[in-house]
LOSEDREN-358967 format. One record per residue (C-alpha): residue number from 1; residue in one letter; x, y, z. Coordinates in steps of 0.2 Angstrom, whole numbers, plus 5000, padded with zeros to 4 digits. Layout:
% LOSEDREN-358967
<site n="NUM" res="A" c1="X" c2="Y" c3="Z"/>
...
This chain:
% LOSEDREN-358967
<site n="1" res="X" c1="4887" c2="5041" c3="5066"/>
<site n="2" res="X" c1="4883" c2="5058" c3="5073"/>
<site n="3" res="X" c1="4897" c2="5067" c3="5065"/>
<site n="4" res="X" c1="4906" c2="5072" c3="5081"/>
<site n="5" res="X" c1="4921" c2="5060" c3="5079"/>
<site n="6" res="X" c1="4937" c2="5069" c3="5076"/>
<site n="7" res="X" c1="4951" c2="5066" c3="5064"/>
<site n="8" res="X" c1="4961" c2="5057" c3="5076"/>
<site n="9" res="X" c1="4948" c2="5043" c3="5078"/>
<site n="10" res="X" c1="4948" c2="5040" c3="5059"/>
<site n="11" res="X" c1="4966" c2="5040" c3="5059"/>
<site n="12" res="X" c1="4967" c2="5027" c3="5073"/>
<site n="13" res="X" c1="4954" c2="5016" c3="5064"/>
<site n="14" res="X" c1="4963" c2="5018" c3="5048"/>
<site n="15" res="X" c1="4980" c2="5013" c3="5055"/>
<site n="16" res="X" c1="4972" c2="4998" c3="5064"/>
<site n="17" res="X" c1="4963" c2="4992" c3="5048"/>
<site n="18" res="X" c1="4979" c2="4994" c3="5038"/>
<site n="19" res="X" c1="4989" c2="4984" c3="5050"/>
<site n="20" res="X" c1="4976" c2="4970" c3="5051"/>
<site n="21" res="X" c1="4976" c2="4969" c3="5032"/>
<site n="22" res="X" c1="4995" c2="4968" c3="5031"/>
<site n="23" res="X" c1="4993" c2="4952" c3="5041"/>
<site n="24" res="X" c1="4977" c2="4945" c3="5035"/>
<site n="25" res="X" c1="4979" c2="4947" c3="5016"/>
<site n="26" res="X" c1="4995" c2="4937" c3="5015"/>
<site n="27" res="X" c1="4988" c2="4923" c3="5026"/>
<site n="28" res="X" c1="4972" c2="4922" c3="5015"/>
<site n="29" res="X" c1="4982" c2="4921" c3="4999"/>
<site n="30" res="X" c1="4994" c2="4908" c3="5006"/>
<site n="31" res="X" c1="4980" c2="4897" c3="5012"/>
<site n="32" res="X" c1="4971" c2="4899" c3="4995"/>
<site n="33" res="X" c1="4987" c2="4895" c3="4985"/>
<site n="34" res="X" c1="4991" c2="4880" c3="4996"/>
<site n="35" res="X" c1="4973" c2="4873" c3="4995"/>
<site n="36" res="X" c1="4974" c2="4875" c3="4976"/>
<site n="37" res="X" c1="4990" c2="4866" c3="4975"/>
<site n="38" res="X" c1="4985" c2="4852" c3="4986"/>
<site n="39" res="X" c1="4968" c2="4850" c3="4977"/>
<site n="40" res="X" c1="4977" c2="4850" c3="4960"/>
<site n="41" res="X" c1="4989" c2="4836" c3="4966"/>
<site n="42" res="X" c1="4974" c2="4826" c3="4973"/>
<site n="43" res="X" c1="4965" c2="4827" c3="4956"/>
<site n="44" res="X" c1="4981" c2="4822" c3="4947"/>
<site n="45" res="X" c1="4984" c2="4808" c3="4958"/>
<site n="46" res="X" c1="4966" c2="4802" c3="4956"/>
<site n="47" res="X" c1="4968" c2="4804" c3="4937"/>
<site n="48" res="X" c1="4984" c2="4794" c3="4937"/>
<site n="49" res="X" c1="4977" c2="4780" c3="4948"/>
<site n="50" res="X" c1="4960" c2="4779" c3="4940"/>
<site n="51" res="X" c1="4951" c2="4783" c3="4957"/>
<site n="52" res="X" c1="4934" c2="4792" c3="4955"/>
<site n="53" res="X" c1="4925" c2="4801" c3="4969"/>
<site n="54" res="X" c1="4910" c2="4793" c3="4975"/>
<site n="55" res="X" c1="4895" c2="4803" c3="4982"/>
């Protein structure tokens, strides 16, 4: 915040951030696609069997 940080500090933070994103983004995308597929299968099953959700 004070402006006294060196270039090395920024490079380290950037490298750590890049490595975390390399792992986190595929995990989040895989989870989202899996949830969407399971949700669609559930909706299709409910439509076929005539089940309706009750609140």
